C-alpha positions as CSV (number, residue, x, y, z in Angstrom):
1,M,-0.1,0.0,-0.2
2,S,1.6,3.3,-1.1
3,E,1.7,6.2,1.4
4,P,-1.2,8.7,2.1
5,R,-0.9,11.7,0.3
6,L,-1.2,14.6,2.8
7,A,-2.0,18.8,2.1
8,I,-1.8,21.9,4.8
9,I,-4.3,24.4,4.2
10,D,-2.1,27.3,5.9
11,N,-3.8,30.0,7.3
12,Y,-0.8,32.4,7.3
13,D,0.7,31.3,10.6
14,S,4.3,30.3,11.5
15,F,3.1,27.1,13.5
16,T,2.0,25.8,10.0
17,Y,5.6,24.7,9.0
18,N,6.1,23.2,12.7
19,L,3.0,20.8,11.3
20,V,4.8,20.2,8.2
21,Q,8.2,19.1,10.1
22,Y,6.4,16.6,12.5
23,L,4.3,15.1,9.4
24,A,7.3,14.9,7.4
25,E,9.2,13.5,10.5
26,L,6.0,10.6,10.8
27,G,5.4,9.8,7.1
28,P,5.3,11.9,3.9
29,M,6.1,15.3,3.1
30,P,2.8,17.2,2.8
31,D,2.1,19.9,0.1
32,V,1.3,22.9,1.7
33,F,-1.5,25.6,0.2
34,R,-2.2,29.1,1.3
35,N,-5.9,29.3,2.4
36,D,-6.6,31.5,-0.6
37,E,-4.7,30.3,-3.7
38,V,-6.3,26.7,-3.9
39,S,-9.9,25.2,-3.8
40,P,-11.3,22.6,-2.1
41,G,-11.6,20.5,-5.0
42,E,-8.2,20.7,-5.8
43,L,-7.8,18.6,-2.4
44,A,-10.0,16.1,-2.9
45,S,-7.4,13.7,-4.8
46,Y,-5.3,13.6,-1.1
47,S,-5.8,10.9,1.4
48,G,-5.7,13.6,4.4
49,V,-6.4,17.6,4.7
50,V,-4.6,19.4,7.7
51,I,-6.2,23.2,8.8
52,S,-3.9,25.0,10.2
53,P,-3.8,27.6,13.1
54,G,-4.2,31.2,12.3
55,P,-4.9,34.5,13.4
56,G,-8.8,35.9,13.3
57,A,-11.9,33.7,13.5
58,P,-13.0,31.0,11.1
59,G,-15.1,33.6,8.7
60,E,-11.5,35.1,7.8
61,A,-9.7,31.2,7.1
62,G,-9.9,31.5,3.5
63,I,-11.7,28.3,2.0
64,S,-10.9,26.6,5.3
65,T,-14.2,26.3,6.6
66,Q,-15.9,25.3,3.3
67,A,-13.3,22.6,2.7
68,I,-14.3,21.0,5.8
69,R,-17.9,21.1,4.6
70,D,-17.2,20.2,1.2
71,L,-14.6,17.2,2.0
72,S,-15.4,15.6,5.2
73,G,-16.3,11.8,4.3
74,K,-14.0,11.8,1.4
75,V,-11.0,12.5,2.8
76,A,-9.7,12.6,6.3
77,I,-9.4,16.4,8.0
78,L,-7.3,17.6,11.2
79,G,-8.1,20.9,11.8
80,V,-5.4,22.6,14.7
81,C,-6.6,25.5,16.8
82,L,-8.4,27.7,14.1
83,G,-8.9,24.7,11.9
84,H,-11.0,23.0,15.0
85,Q,-12.6,26.3,15.1
86,C,-13.6,25.8,11.3
87,M,-14.7,22.4,11.7
88,G,-17.4,23.3,14.7
89,E,-18.4,26.0,12.7
90,A,-19.1,23.7,9.3
91,F,-21.4,21.8,11.0
92,G,-23.2,24.4,13.0
93,G,-21.6,25.1,15.7
94,R,-20.9,28.6,17.1
95,V,-17.1,30.1,18.0
96,V,-17.8,32.5,20.5
97,R,-14.6,34.3,22.2
98,N,-13.1,32.9,25.7
99,E,-10.5,34.0,28.2
100,P,-6.9,34.1,26.0
101,A,-4.6,31.3,26.5
102,H,-1.6,32.7,24.9
103,G,1.2,30.3,25.1
104,K,-0.5,28.4,28.2
105,T,-0.1,24.8,29.1
106,S,-3.3,23.0,30.5
107,W,-3.8,19.5,31.5
108,I,-6.5,18.0,28.9
109,R,-8.8,15.2,29.3
110,H,-10.0,13.0,26.8
111,D,-12.1,10.0,25.5
112,N,-9.1,8.0,23.9
113,S,-10.9,8.0,20.3
114,G,-9.5,9.0,17.0
115,V,-6.4,10.7,16.7
116,L,-6.4,10.7,20.6
117,A,-6.6,7.1,21.0
118,G,-3.6,5.7,23.3
119,V,-2.3,9.5,24.3
120,S,-2.1,9.7,28.4
121,D,-5.1,10.7,30.3
122,P,-4.6,13.8,31.1
123,F,-1.8,14.9,28.9
124,E,-0.4,18.4,28.9
125,A,-0.7,20.5,25.9
126,T,-0.2,24.2,24.6
127,R,-2.7,26.6,23.8
128,Y,-2.7,29.8,21.8
129,H,-6.4,31.0,21.4
130,S,-8.9,33.4,22.5
131,L,-11.9,31.8,20.9
132,I,-13.5,28.4,21.4
133,V,-16.2,26.1,20.4
134,E,-19.2,26.7,22.7
135,R,-20.1,23.4,23.9
136,S,-23.8,24.1,24.2
137,S,-23.8,24.2,20.3
138,I,-21.8,21.4,18.9
139,P,-24.4,19.3,16.8
140,E,-25.2,16.0,16.8
141,E,-22.8,14.9,14.2
142,L,-19.6,16.1,16.5
143,V,-18.6,14.4,19.5
144,V,-16.5,16.2,22.1
145,T,-13.1,14.1,22.7
146,A,-11.3,16.6,24.7
147,W,-12.0,19.1,27.5
148,T,-10.0,21.2,30.1
149,A,-11.0,21.0,34.0
150,D,-13.2,23.8,33.2
151,G,-15.0,22.0,30.4
152,T,-13.5,24.2,27.6
153,V,-13.7,22.2,24.8
154,M,-10.3,20.8,23.4
155,G,-11.0,18.1,20.5
156,L,-13.9,16.9,18.7
157,R,-14.4,14.3,16.1
158,H,-17.2,13.7,13.3
159,A,-19.7,10.5,14.6
160,K,-19.3,8.9,11.4
161,H,-16.1,10.2,9.1
162,P,-12.5,10.4,10.0
163,T,-12.7,14.4,10.7
164,Y,-11.0,15.5,13.9
165,G,-10.2,18.9,15.5
166,V,-7.8,20.0,18.5
167,Q,-8.1,23.2,20.0
168,F,-4.4,22.7,21.2
169,H,-1.2,22.6,19.7
170,P,0.1,19.2,19.1
171,E,2.8,20.3,17.1
172,S,4.4,22.6,19.9
173,V,7.2,21.1,21.8
174,L,5.1,21.5,25.2
175,T,2.6,19.3,24.1
176,K,4.3,16.2,25.2
177,E,2.3,13.6,23.1
178,G,1.7,16.0,20.3
179,K,3.6,13.7,17.8
180,K,1.7,10.4,19.1
181,I,-1.7,12.6,18.2
182,L,-0.3,13.5,14.2
183,A,0.9,9.6,14.0
184,N,-2.8,8.8,14.7
185,F,-3.9,10.9,11.9
186,I,-1.6,9.7,9.3
187,R,-3.0,6.2,10.1
188,R,-6.3,7.2,9.7
189,C,-5.1,8.9,6.2
190,S,-3.8,5.9,5.5
191,R,-7.4,4.0,5.6
192,V,-8.8,6.5,2.8
193,D,-8.2,6.4,-0.7
194,G,-8.2,10.2,-1.4
195,A,-9.2,9.4,-5.2
196,T,-12.8,7.4,-4.4
197,G,-13.0,8.1,-0.5
198,S,-13.0,4.4,0.0
199,S,-11.4,2.8,3.2
200,L,-8.3,1.0,2.7
201,P,-6.7,-1.9,5.0
202,S,-4.8,-0.3,8.2
203,P,-1.3,0.3,8.1
204,D,1.1,-0.8,10.6
205,P,0.8,0.7,13.8
206,S,4.4,2.4,13.7
207,P,4.9,4.6,11.0
208,P,8.6,5.2,9.8
209,V,10.7,8.2,11.3
210,G,12.7,10.1,8.7
211,T,14.9,13.0,8.5
212,P,13.0,16.0,9.4
213,P,13.3,18.5,6.3
214,F,15.1,21.8,6.5
215,A,13.4,23.6,3.9
216,P,9.7,22.7,3.4
217,T,7.9,23.0,0.2
218,R,5.3,25.4,-0.4
219,A,2.9,23.6,-3.4
220,R,0.4,24.8,-5.7
221,V,-2.1,23.1,-8.2
222,D,-1.1,23.8,-12.0
223,E,-4.3,24.5,-13.6
224,A,-3.4,23.5,-16.8
225,S,-2.5,19.8,-15.9
226,G,-3.7,19.7,-12.0
227,S,-0.6,18.2,-10.7
228,T,1.1,19.5,-7.7
229,V,4.1,21.6,-8.4
230,P,6.5,23.6,-6.0
231,S,5.7,27.1,-5.8
232,P,8.7,29.6,-6.0
233,D,7.9,31.4,-2.9
234,P,9.9,31.0,0.0
235,S,9.2,29.2,3.1
236,P,9.1,31.0,6.3
237,P,11.0,29.7,9.2
238,V,9.4,27.6,11.7
239,G,8.6,29.4,15.1
240,R,6.0,30.9,17.0
241,V,5.0,34.7,16.1
242,P,3.6,36.1,19.6
243,G,0.0,36.9,19.2
244,A,-0.2,35.1,15.8
245,S,-3.1,32.4,16.5
246,N,-6.8,33.4,17.1
C-alpha cells in the first residue's frame, strides 16, 4: 500500500511549518497551500488534509471552513486551533470568545478515541487562542473528545467520518504527546483513498520516522494539468509569532 498523500491549508501562521516538520518526520512530506490559493476540489485527491492554526476567526480563514464541509467523509481531516474552530462552524457550531490562552499549557482530559487513541489521560498541551467552539452549540454529528478541567472543549470528531479537531497545538514542543496525535492522524489517512473516498486496510501501527526537512516546500496546483508543483515562494522560518493564532 502506498503512503498517504497529505495537504495542509496554511492560514498564514508560523506554526504551519512546525506541523510540516512533524508530519514529515512521521510519514510523507505534506503539500502546503495558502488558504486563498487553492479550492476544496483541488484537495479531494489527497488522503488527508490538515487545517492549520492562524489569526482571526473562521470567517477569515479563506477556504478552510468550506473545505471541511466539502471534503468531510471523502478524505481524512484534522483541524488545529483555528482549524478546529472551522470544523465546529462547518457543522453548525458557534465560535465564541473565551479567556485568552496564549502560550498557556493546560492538562487535557479525553475519551481515548480518534487521533487521541493511546494518549495519556490527562496530558499537557499548549494553547494559543482566545476563541472556542461553544459546547452547548455543538451539533449531534460532532462528538466532544477532549476538554479542560473547566469543561472548555479541546477536541472534536465527526461521529461517522475521519474528521477531527484539536483546539490545542500538537506541533508545540510543550505538548508532550503531540507526535503521537499526528501519527494517529496519519494512520487514519492511510485508511482513506483520496481519489475515491473508500476505506483501505489499516497500516502498520508504527509509522516510519524520517529525517525532518530543513526547507519545506510550499505547493500549488497547476491549473492546466491538475498536478501539484512547487511554488517559488520562499518558506517562512519555523517558529512562533507571538499572538499570531486566534
